[in-house]
N, C-alpha and C positions, 0 to 999 in steps of 0.2 A: 853386791848388792845385798847379799843376806847375814856379811859381816859389818860392813857398816850401819847395817839396824840395829847390829847385834850390839856393835859399840853405842849407840844412841842409845837401845833402853836403860842398860846399865847406869847410865847418868840423867836418866830425865827427873826432873821433879815434875810428881803428877800436882804436889801442891801448885807450883808456881804457873801449871798451864790452869789450871781450872779459875788460877787467880786472874790471869790473863782473861778466858774464855769468858767468866763473868762480867769483867767487868767492861772488853768488849761490845757484850752483847750489849750492854746495861746502856754505854753509849751513843752503838749503833739502833738501840730502840729509843730511842731518844729525840735522835737523827730524825729517824725516820715518820716515828708519831710528831713530831713538832709540825713538820712542814705536811703532810697530809688532813690534822687536825687543820692548818691553816689555810689547805685548799677542800677541806670539808667546811667551817665557818664561814670561807670568806662571803659565799650567798645570800648568808642569811644581813648582812649588813652590807654589801655593793649596788643590791638591789640594783642589778642588770643594767646600766644603763643602754645599753641596744647600741646605736649611732653613734652614743654621745657616754664618753668615759663617764664611770660614779662618781671619780675625787673629783670635779668638775664642781664652781661652786657657781648660783645664777645670780647678778649682783642688779639689783633695782632701785630708784629712788620712790618717797614715797609721794604719792599721786596728790597734787594740793584740789584746791578750788577748778576748777571748772581745766584740772591737766594740766596747771600751770607749773614752771620747772619742773618735770618731768623725763628730760633729756639732758646725758651729759654732754658737759663742755667736753673737749679740746684739751682745758691745766685738767677741768677733776678727772680724763681716762692718765693723763699723764702721771696726775700724782697717784691713781692706784698702785699702775705698769710701776711706781718707783721702789714701791712697800716690799718689804723687805719679805716677807711670807707669800708673796705675788714670782709665780716664775714667769707666767706671760699673762695677758689679758688682750681676750677679742669683744669687740663692739657689734652686739643684733644688729642687724641693717632690715629695714621693712620695708616692702613694696609700699609705693606712692602712688599706686593705681588702682583700676577694678583687678578686681580677680574672679571669674567665675567658672566652677569646675563641676563638670557634666562626669560622672562613672556609672558604668557597666559593666557587668560581669558575665563571664563566661558564654558574652552576645545575648544577657536575656535583657532583661528591665531595665532599664537607664533611672537614672537622678540624677538633679543638680543642685549648686547651692552655692553661695558669695564665699568667700572665702581669702584670706592674705597668704603671703610669703614673711617669711626669711630669714637672714641669711645669716654662718657667723662662718671666721677663715678658716678653710680648709683642715689648721694643725688639726684644730679640737673635735672635726668628725672621724669617726675612725673603721670608717665605707673603707672600701678598696681606690685607690688611685683608680681604676680604669673604668669605676663608674661611676666615678665623683665628679664630672663632666658635663661643661656646656660647650656646644659649639654652635655659631653662631647662622652657620651655610648650612648646617642637618637640627635642627633644630627641635631636638626631644629634653625634657626637665624631669634631670632625677631628685625623687622628690621623698623624704624622711617623715612621715606621721609618726603622730604621738602613738604607743599605745592602747589608750584610752578610747581612741578613736574608731579601734577595727571593735571594742568588745562591742563599742556602741554604733555597731553597723551589726556585731553577730547580735543582743541580746536585745535590741530595741530594735532598727530600723527593718534587716530581714526578716526578723520573727514574724511582722507584724506585716509585712510587704509577700510573706509566704517565699524569700527569698535566699540563697543558698547562704549557709555560715562558709569566714573561710577561714585560713589561717593565717601566720606570719609565709608558711612556704607554698602559699598559692598565688603570691599577691601578682604573680608575673597575669594571674587568671583576670587582672584591674584597668581596663579601659578608661583612659583620664583623658578628655581633651580640657585645655584649656584655655579661658578667653582670654584676652589681655586686653581693655578699654585704658585708653589715655592718650595726651598729645594730640588728638583729632583720629588716632587710631585705632583699630578693632578688627585684631587678628586672633585667630587659633591658631597651638602645636600642641604637641602631643606631648602629654606627662609619662613617668614610668616611678613605682614606687621602688623603691633601689632598700630597702629597711625600715626600724622603726624602734622608737625612743622612746622612755619612761621615764628621765631625765627632765625634762624640757617638755610645755604643752605648747606649740608652735608647727608648723609644716614649717619643715628646715629646704631649701634647693641650695645650688652651689653658689657660691659668690660671685665668680664668674655670670654664672645669668643675674642675681640682681644689680649690681655694675649694669649690666648692657640695659639691662631690662627699664632700671633706673631712670638711665638717662634717655631711652629709644621712647619710652609713654611718660614720663614723669620728670624732665629734664629740670623746670623749675622748680623741682616740688625740693624742702628741709627733709633730709635722709640722714638726719642728729640719730643718737641711736638710742633708747630710753631702757636697754638692758645690755650687761655684759656679760661676758662668759671668764672666770675666772682657775690657773692653774696654780694654786698652790701646794708651798711644799711640802708644809704640816697641819690639815687641817684639825689639828688640836691647840694651836697655837693660840694665847691667850689673844694677842694682838689683834688676830680675823672681829670677833666682837665686838671686841672695845672697838676699832678702829668704822664699824659700820654703824656702830651706836652715835659714837660723835658726828658723826656726816650725815645721818638722818638715813642712810641705804635701805633695803629690806634684803635680807637672804631667807634661803629657802632654810626655816630651823631642821629640820627634819635631815633631810641633805646632810645640811651641817657638821650635824650630831652620829650622824650614820658616817661621817667618813673620820671623824674623831676614832666613833671605835673598828675603822677599819685602819688606824696609824694606829692605834693599839697593841692591833693584833698582831701586825706584824716585825712590830717593837717584841713584845712580850714572846713569838717567835722566834722572832732570831736570837732573842738572846737565849731563849730554851733549847734553839739547832747549837748553837757557841760552847756551851755546856757539855751539849754532846757531843760536838767534835771534839773539844778536848778530853774528855774521859777517854773518847778512841783513839786519840792520837798517843797518850800517855801510856793504852792500854797495847797498842803496837810497837812503845817504846819498850816497854816491861816485855811482851814475847823477844823483843831483837834481842835483850842483853842476855835473855832465859837463853837462845839459840848460841851467840856467842861466847855465852858459859861454858855452853855446850861444847862447841869446837872449842876454845880454850883449854878443858879436861883435854879433849879425844886428840891432840897437837899432832905429838908424838906418831901415837897408834894412825892415826890419817896421812900422817906422814911415811911412815910403814906401808901403806896402801897404795900412795901416790907411787911408792917406790919398787912394788910389786908389778905394778904396769897397769892401776885403777888411771882412770881420765878424771881431773878437775872435777868434771862433768856428772859423773859416776856417782863418785866421792859427798859432791853439793845434793844431789837429787834426795834423800831421805831427809835432810835438815828442809828445801825446800818442796819438799810434800807436806811435812808435818805439819807449816806453819801455813799453805794455801791449805791444808784440810783442814786446821782449825777455824781460819776466815770464815774459809766456806760454811761452814755448821754456822758460824755467825751468827751469818746472809740469810739460812732458810728457816736460821730459829727468829730472831727477827722481824725477819715477814709473816711468822707465821700471829707471833705474839700482835704486832701491828694490826693483822684479820681482827684477832678475837675483842683488841682494844679497840679496834672501827667498830664493829658490829654493835656495844657496847655501847657509845656514845653517841651514834648515826640514832639506834632505835630513838633515845631520851630526844636529839638532836629532832626527829622527828615526829615525835608528839608534842614538842613546844611550836616549831614550824612547819605545820604538813603541807606548806608548798612547797617549801625551797627542795631543790634540785641537789642531787647527788655530787658529790665533788669529784674530779677526776684519781686514778689510783695510778694509771702509771708515771706519773712523774717520778713519783718516791721509789715502786721499784726501781726506777730507769736511774734513780740516787744513791741505791744501796749497791745494786749491782757495780756501777761505775766507784764508789767508795773501796768494793771487795776488788777491783783487779786494776786500781792504784795504792792497795796497798799494799797484795798478791806481789806485782811486778818491783815496785819496794824493794819488797821482803826476798825478793827471788834472783834480785841485783845484787842485797847486800850480801847476803850469802853467798853466792857465785865471787864478790869481789873477795870475801873472807877468805875462801879454799883456795886463790888465786896467791894468795899472800903465801899461805901456808907453801901452792907448788912453789911457789920462787926462791922459799929459804931453801924449800928441797934443793932443787937446781943447782 
């Protein structure tokens, strides 16, 4: 081992190693910083939709006199689904019967009110499938509430009635009795809050429940949709506002602008990350080229070491240790610099958006470690192959 190290030190180019180290450090830092910056900045624009994804758009018709013409016809729905910017479209289905709900918090005082239900196709709901279903034989209605309803209860009703305030994590304390009336029926079933959404101001129930209940309590009523939920491929597409304006539809401009910002954030992060990966790949190539030149310069001496009994593994180990060690040092320094940069920009981000939640760090760390292992395995295998070629020529 010491003989190989002596041979290696005689021909090592410090300038080449320093150049590789700096280039690889720059590339690795750009990749990790772009990913982490995206993760930290995403909550500012995504406005966490909870049960409904933040990049969905809610489309509605402008209400005319006495509410005329406010529903979507099947032809209009097909036309919207055929637009190139729409990946999927679903209709809101509203309850056509009377709904009364009474709520009791932790077995304490209760209150009741008239309500209404709406549903969207299950594909647009991000709640777990195990919770988002309805079985008529065991009728329990899963419910998704708007987050502002919880705020109204906590800071309005609960405060004035001396009731306990509840958080999203304490929704299991809320007992809901749902009274459904229509078609000569008057029945009470139990409801269960399974999530919250800040994207839509409506009370969501599973589509299966809505179809069952409308058929049972209001079979003769028209359930034509008044709103649509759209999954668009690119919220920044100019065709979206043009189409909406041309057909007299309404869409939440704030949500559309947030979707555009999220799209541009993803695009810019992807471009910056691609540049960082390109720099890293080029730096890896420089390192491998330098090691290959070292091996080529020492071919005769390495053949002699193999002839006197050194195994190819022992001969390759110093070169492998050099490349892996340099890559490990790059990873450690890149993560350290990432922490410093993140601390600097997060301080300013919190000043501008005090309520923004901090993004997670572990995906970026896992990416850096994955890149290190990928580059290390490639370097180790390439050096081993080069030494084996020398071994085969010796034999």
